[in-house]
KEVO-338802 format. One record per residue (C-alpha): x, y, z; residue in one letter. Coordinates in steps of 0.25 Angstrom, whole numbers, padded with zeros to 4 digits, always signed. Example, Ala and Ser with C-alpha at 12.3 -4.5 7.8 and 13.67 -1.06 7.14 Angstrom:
2
+0049-0018+0031A
+0055-0004+0029S
//
This chain:
393
+0503+0412+0501M
+0490+0420+0496N
+0487+0418+0482I
+0480+0429+0475Q
+0472+0424+0464F
+0467+0432+0452A
+0453+0438+0454D
+0449+0430+0443R
+0449+0418+0448M
+0438+0421+0459N
+0427+0418+0451N
+0433+0405+0444V
+0430+0391+0449H
+0433+0378+0447K
+0426+0371+0436S
+0414+0366+0443F
+0414+0354+0432I
+0428+0350+0433R
+0426+0350+0450E
+0414+0341+0447I
+0421+0331+0439L
+0432+0329+0448K
+0421+0322+0456A
+0417+0312+0444T
+0429+0306+0444V
+0423+0295+0451N
+0419+0284+0441P
+0406+0281+0448E
+0402+0295+0445V
+0393+0297+0433I
+0397+0312+0427S
+0388+0321+0419F
+0398+0332+0423A
+0409+0334+0413G
+0409+0341+0401G
+0417+0328+0394L
+0414+0323+0381P
+0413+0308+0380N
+0429+0302+0378P
+0422+0292+0368A
+0421+0300+0360S
+0437+0305+0360F
+0444+0303+0346P
+0456+0295+0353V
+0461+0288+0341E
+0460+0299+0332A
+0466+0309+0341V
+0476+0299+0343Q
+0480+0298+0328E
+0479+0313+0326A
+0490+0315+0338T
+0499+0303+0331Q
+0497+0310+0319K
+0501+0324+0322V
+0512+0320+0331L
+0517+0311+0319N
+0515+0322+0309D
+0519+0334+0318D
+0524+0332+0331G
+0534+0341+0333S
+0525+0353+0329S
+0512+0348+0336V
+0520+0348+0349L
+0524+0363+0348Q
+0519+0376+0351Y
+0509+0381+0340S
+0499+0393+0339T
+0492+0400+0349T
+0479+0400+0337E
+0480+0384+0336G
+0483+0375+0325Y
+0477+0382+0313L
+0473+0369+0306P
+0465+0366+0318L
+0459+0380+0317R
+0455+0379+0303Q
+0449+0365+0305Y
+0440+0372+0316I
+0436+0383+0306A
+0433+0374+0295E
+0423+0366+0304R
+0416+0379+0309Y
+0414+0381+0295L
+0409+0367+0291K
+0402+0365+0303K
+0396+0377+0307K
+0398+0387+0295G
+0405+0397+0302I
+0418+0404+0297I
+0429+0404+0307I
+0444+0408+0304D
+0454+0398+0310P
+0462+0410+0314Y
+0449+0414+0322E
+0451+0400+0330I
+0460+0398+0342L
+0463+0385+0347I
+0461+0383+0361T
+0464+0374+0373S
+0449+0369+0373G
+0437+0380+0371S
+0438+0381+0386Q
+0452+0390+0384Q
+0443+0398+0374G
+0434+0404+0384L
+0447+0407+0393D
+0453+0415+0380L
+0439+0422+0377I
+0440+0427+0392G
+0454+0431+0391K
+0451+0439+0378V
+0438+0445+0380L
+0434+0446+0395L
+0437+0456+0406N
+0434+0455+0420K
+0418+0458+0420N
+0416+0457+0407D
+0400+0453+0403D
+0400+0439+0397I
+0387+0431+0394I
+0386+0414+0398L
+0375+0405+0396E
+0368+0400+0407E
+0371+0389+0412P
+0384+0391+0405G
+0397+0382+0402Y
+0406+0382+0415L
+0419+0381+0408G
+0415+0396+0402A
+0411+0403+0416I
+0424+0396+0422Q
+0434+0403+0409A
+0427+0415+0408L
+0425+0417+0423S
+0440+0419+0425I
+0439+0433+0417F
+0428+0438+0428E
+0417+0443+0416P
+0403+0445+0421K
+0395+0433+0416F
+0380+0435+0412H
+0372+0423+0409T
+0361+0420+0400V
+0352+0407+0402P
+0352+0396+0391L
+0339+0390+0386R
+0335+0379+0377D
+0338+0387+0366D
+0350+0393+0370G
+0354+0406+0377V
+0342+0416+0382D
+0342+0426+0372I
+0334+0436+0382N
+0345+0434+0393S
+0355+0436+0383L
+0350+0449+0379K
+0348+0453+0393E
+0363+0450+0397V
+0366+0459+0384L
+0358+0471+0388N
+0364+0472+0400K
+0379+0470+0398C
+0389+0469+0385N
+0395+0455+0387P
+0408+0452+0380K
+0404+0437+0377L
+0393+0427+0377F
+0400+0413+0380Y
+0389+0402+0376A
+0390+0387+0371V
+0378+0387+0362P
+0379+0372+0358N
+0376+0362+0369F
+0378+0372+0379Q
+0387+0368+0391N
+0381+0365+0401P
+0366+0365+0395S
+0368+0358+0383G
+0359+0368+0376I
+0362+0374+0363T
+0357+0387+0357Y
+0347+0386+0345T
+0350+0395+0332A
+0338+0404+0336Q
+0345+0405+0349N
+0359+0408+0343R
+0354+0418+0333E
+0346+0425+0344G
+0360+0425+0353V
+0367+0431+0340A
+0357+0441+0339N
+0358+0447+0353I
+0374+0446+0353L
+0377+0451+0339K
+0375+0466+0343N
+0383+0465+0355T
+0399+0463+0358D
+0397+0450+0366T
+0405+0439+0359I
+0399+0426+0359F
+0408+0415+0364V
+0402+0402+0356E
+0407+0389+0363D
+0404+0377+0356D
+0412+0365+0361P
+0399+0355+0359Y
+0394+0360+0346G
+0397+0349+0338E
+0391+0340+0348L
+0378+0341+0344R
+0370+0328+0343F
+0356+0333+0341I
+0349+0343+0332G
+0357+0353+0323E
+0369+0362+0325H
+0366+0376+0328V
+0375+0388+0321P
+0386+0392+0330P
+0384+0406+0336M
+0397+0411+0328K
+0387+0409+0316T
+0378+0420+0322Y
+0387+0429+0330L
+0400+0429+0320G
+0413+0435+0326D
+0405+0438+0339N
+0406+0423+0342V
+0418+0417+0349I
+0417+0401+0344L
+0424+0391+0356L
+0426+0377+0350G
+0432+0363+0354S
+0437+0350+0351F
+0435+0344+0366S
+0421+0340+0362K
+0423+0334+0348I
+0438+0328+0349V
+0443+0328+0363A
+0442+0337+0375P
+0457+0333+0380G
+0463+0341+0367M
+0457+0353+0373R
+0456+0362+0360L
+0445+0371+0357G
+0447+0384+0350W
+0439+0400+0349I
+0435+0405+0337C
+0436+0421+0337A
+0436+0433+0328K
+0450+0436+0326R
+0449+0448+0334E
+0445+0441+0348I
+0456+0428+0340M
+0468+0437+0342E
+0465+0440+0358K
+0463+0425+0360L
+0475+0421+0353I
+0481+0431+0363I
+0475+0425+0374A
+0478+0410+0370K
+0493+0413+0369Q
+0493+0419+0384A
+0486+0407+0388S
+0493+0395+0383D
+0499+0399+0370L
+0491+0389+0361H
+0482+0378+0365T
+0488+0362+0363N
+0494+0362+0349Y
+0495+0346+0350F
+0480+0345+0353S
+0476+0354+0341Q
+0485+0345+0331R
+0479+0333+0337I
+0465+0338+0336V
+0468+0344+0322Y
+0474+0331+0317Q
+0461+0323+0321Y
+0451+0333+0315L
+0458+0331+0302V
+0459+0316+0303D
+0446+0312+0309N
+0430+0317+0306D
+0426+0325+0318I
+0414+0325+0312D
+0411+0311+0313N
+0417+0312+0328H
+0408+0323+0332I
+0397+0314+0328K
+0401+0302+0338K
+0402+0312+0348I
+0389+0316+0346T
+0382+0304+0344E
+0389+0299+0356L
+0385+0311+0364Y
+0370+0310+0359R
+0368+0297+0365E
+0373+0302+0378Q
+0366+0314+0377R
+0353+0308+0375N
+0356+0297+0386C
+0357+0308+0396M
+0345+0315+0391V
+0336+0302+0392S
+0342+0298+0405M
+0337+0311+0411I
+0323+0311+0405E
+0323+0296+0411K
+0329+0299+0425Y
+0329+0314+0428F
+0318+0319+0437P
+0308+0327+0426K
+0310+0340+0434E
+0325+0340+0429V
+0328+0346+0414K
+0338+0345+0406S
+0344+0349+0391T
+0345+0339+0379K
+0356+0345+0373P
+0357+0342+0358E
+0373+0340+0359G
+0384+0344+0367G
+0388+0337+0381M
+0378+0342+0392F
+0364+0343+0396L
+0359+0351+0407W
+0349+0347+0418A
+0339+0356+0426T
+0335+0352+0440L
+0322+0358+0446P
+0323+0372+0451E
+0329+0373+0464G
+0339+0362+0464F
+0354+0362+0463S
+0361+0353+0454A
+0374+0356+0463L
+0365+0349+0473E
+0361+0339+0464L
+0377+0336+0460F
+0380+0333+0475D
+0369+0323+0475I
+0372+0317+0461A
+0387+0315+0464S
+0382+0306+0476K
+0375+0299+0465Q
+0389+0297+0457N
+0384+0307+0447V
+0389+0321+0443A
+0385+0332+0433F
+0388+0349+0433V
+0377+0357+0441P
+0374+0369+0434G
+0379+0379+0443D
+0393+0381+0437P
+0386+0383+0424F
+0380+0397+0430Y
+0388+0410+0434I
+0380+0414+0446T
+0369+0403+0449K
+0370+0393+0459K
+0361+0380+0464G
+0358+0379+0449I
+0348+0367+0445N
+0355+0362+0433T
+0365+0353+0429M
+0374+0350+0417R
+0376+0334+0412L
+0387+0328+0402N
+0382+0317+0393Y
+0394+0316+0386T
+0404+0307+0395N
+0395+0297+0400S
+0389+0285+0396T
+0375+0282+0393E
+0375+0272+0405E
+0381+0282+0413K
+0373+0293+0408I
+0361+0284+0414E
+0366+0281+0426E
+0370+0296+0429G
+0358+0303+0426I
+0351+0292+0435K
+0360+0295+0446R
+0359+0310+0444L
+0343+0308+0444S
+0344+0301+0457A
+0351+0313+0462A
+0341+0323+0457I
+0330+0316+0462N
+0337+0317+0475Q
+0339+0331+0475L
+0324+0335+0470I
+0316+0325+0476K
//
């Protein structure tokens, strides 16, 4: 039998990270590859209590089908938190609960992208977005990241060449680089985009996870309704709940709801009710504080171990929050080659290649610090340093 796959599948590949994670099941491997929250931060007992309460109080209802938009009290909670924490007004009816923010990317693509539409991504960019949006066969244009955010001049050049429908970005503790856009950089981006038809897709899964410095206003503060905002409970409650959301103006939201209905009718209603009950019964800010204190220690450990063990030729970012840092080898060396050497030393990371659209043999790599103990971080960095020395010496 000759199976005729859809043309759109020709340019979409398996998740590089998921494939790497298969190789890290060996308990002897120290993995900095996954983007995994620390399970020590999961509120197991509180979620258990919330689950029992939901079942006791409303068991038959929470096991039933529900509305596409999502549980209204949960959407109201999200809206109220945006006002309290970010100072931005969002109508609960402009919020759609999704199966993680990754589904939000898929729905945005379905609603807004035709084949060969122009879109902008950061370079390096989030692998999950590259994979999700590639399904819709757009033309990707990339703008490089600097220490303070996206390169403004490169953004101007792209906009002079075409009229992109979307600019997808992760302004807070970016995945993979850990970089955060400064307020000045955000204002510069907004000034460039405000007179265009380009919608800024602001993915913010890590924004609450700041452990150094001060919070920066979201892009929605600068661009208003020209922003589609993505959020997630995966990093502040638990990823297994698979709950995220999209905030978009009514005109776009109407189409997103139709696409959501066609996709899966509605997001797991049971999970929505449990998470809402958990949020009502617990101090989420106190819980987030515990997470950031843990991540600060792990981040500081990795940064200090890199300074102690890595060759001086290797540079790395020093994130103020989030879950990742980004290391750069000397020019001319491939992180993919390093990965092969490091795997023999039982240490794993994500080479930079899958975070770029066309570039290969990249000399960068992503390191996750949130899912390892300080002891494993030190040992893993030691092993990785030995592999780097083997590659570049």
